[in-house]
N, C-alpha and C positions, 0 to 999 in steps of 0.2 A: 256720259262723252265729255272733251275740256281743250277749248281752244287752245293752243300756241299761236302766235302772232310770229314771227320770221319772217327775216326782212336781211335780205343782201347787201353790201353795202361796197363802196370802194377801198374807202379807207375808218378805219374803231375807229379812230379819236370822235377824226371831226362829228363819223355818226354816236355817237356815246354826247359831244357837245351840243351835235343843236338838237337831240329828240329828248334830250334833258329838259333847256329850256325853253322848247316851242311849246312838248307837251305838258311841263313841271314831270316826268319820269323822272325813277334817283333807281342807282345802281343796286341789285341786285347780288350780284352774285359776279364773279368772273367763271372764264371757265375756257383754262389754256388763254393761248393769246392771240382766239381769234375769232371769237361770243363771246359779247356776254350779254349776261340777265340783265334787262332794265322791270320793273316796278311799278304802280301805284293804279293801271287800271282796270278792266274788269281781267284780261287775259295777260297772263304776261308777254314782251318785248324779247327776237333774239335779237343781235342787231351779230349779225354773218358777213366776217369779213370775205368778199371772195372778189377779186382784181378782177377791173372788167378786162379782158376776151379770155374770162377762161370759161371752160364750157357747161351751159345750162341748162334746158333741158331739149330735148335731140340733140337738132343738127345746130338748135340757135347759142350764142356765147353772149356774154353776160355784156352790155350795154350803160351805162347809168348817163346817157343821156334823155329829158322827158322821153315815156315814150307815153300807148294809149293799153291797158289793160278792160277789161271788163271784170275782174276780183282789183276793187281799191278798198281802202277802209277809211273809216268814217269816227271823228272824234263828235260825240253830243256834248256838246262846253253849259254854262248855266249861261257864261255872256258873249259874245259870239264876237263882240268888237270890241271885246280884254286880248280872246284866244283866239283874233287872229294881229293884233301885231304884238302878242308875244310869238310866234310864231315866223313873222317877217321881218321879228327884230334877231331871228336864229337864224332866218335865214332862207327861208322861205322865200316863194313867188307868189304872191295875187294868180287866176288867175281870172277873172273878168268879174262881175257885180257883185255884191251880196243882193241876193234872193231870197222874194219873202211865200212862203205855202201857205194855206191855214190849217196845216200845222210844226209849219215854224221860219224860222228864216237857214240859211246855210247859202257855204263860199268852198273856194273853187280853190284850194294850193297843189302847191310843187314843192315838194323836199328837196336840197341838196340834191341828190343822186337819183333823179327820176321818178324818181314813183309818186301816184297822185293822192289828191289826202281831200276829204269833201270835213269840211266847220259845220255841224246839224247843233242847233239851238231850239230844244222838243220848245211851241208855247198851245197851251189850252193841258187837248188832254194827246199833241206830241200827235205820233204817225195812226191813230184812230180818229183820230180827226177826220181821216179820208174812207171812212167804214161809214162818215154821216154820222146821225143820231148817239148819243150814250141811252146804253135801253133805260127808260123811269122819264127822261127829258123829252118832253112836245119839240115838234117838229121844228126847222127853227130859232131851237133852242141854245143854244154850248153849252155844256154838262155843266153845274155850278151854281149854271148864275141865277142872283137873283130876277124873280118875272116878277 
C-alpha cells in the first residue's frame, strides 16, 4: 500500500507558497493547471485547486474557513519551536499553547485554507513511551538511560 496526501485549496499559487515555506516541501511536478505535486516528506502531497463552493462530499460544498475534521495531518519535526516559527511566518495560525506529554511535544496550527495540522516533536521513545517501559528496561527507568 502507498499513501498519497491530497489537499484541496482554493488558490494553487498561494497554497504552493504556504506549503513550501511552512514545511520545506518542494515541487515535484505540475500536473496540468490545477494540480501540483510536492515532495520532501514520507508521502507525496498533491495540492488540488478546487474553488470555494464547488461540490465536495455528498451534498456538501467546499469551504475554506477553519473547520474541524476527524482526519488531520501530523508533521513530525526535530525542532518544534523552529517548525512552528516557519509555519507561522508562512501564514499559519497557532491554535493553543505547545503541550508536553511523555512521548514529546505538540502544537496545533491551522493553515490559511482552513485545514488543521499538528506539529509533533518526539522525545525519548516517541509514541512507544505510552506503551510503558521498553523490553529489558527496569520499570520506571527510561529506555537507553544509564542507571
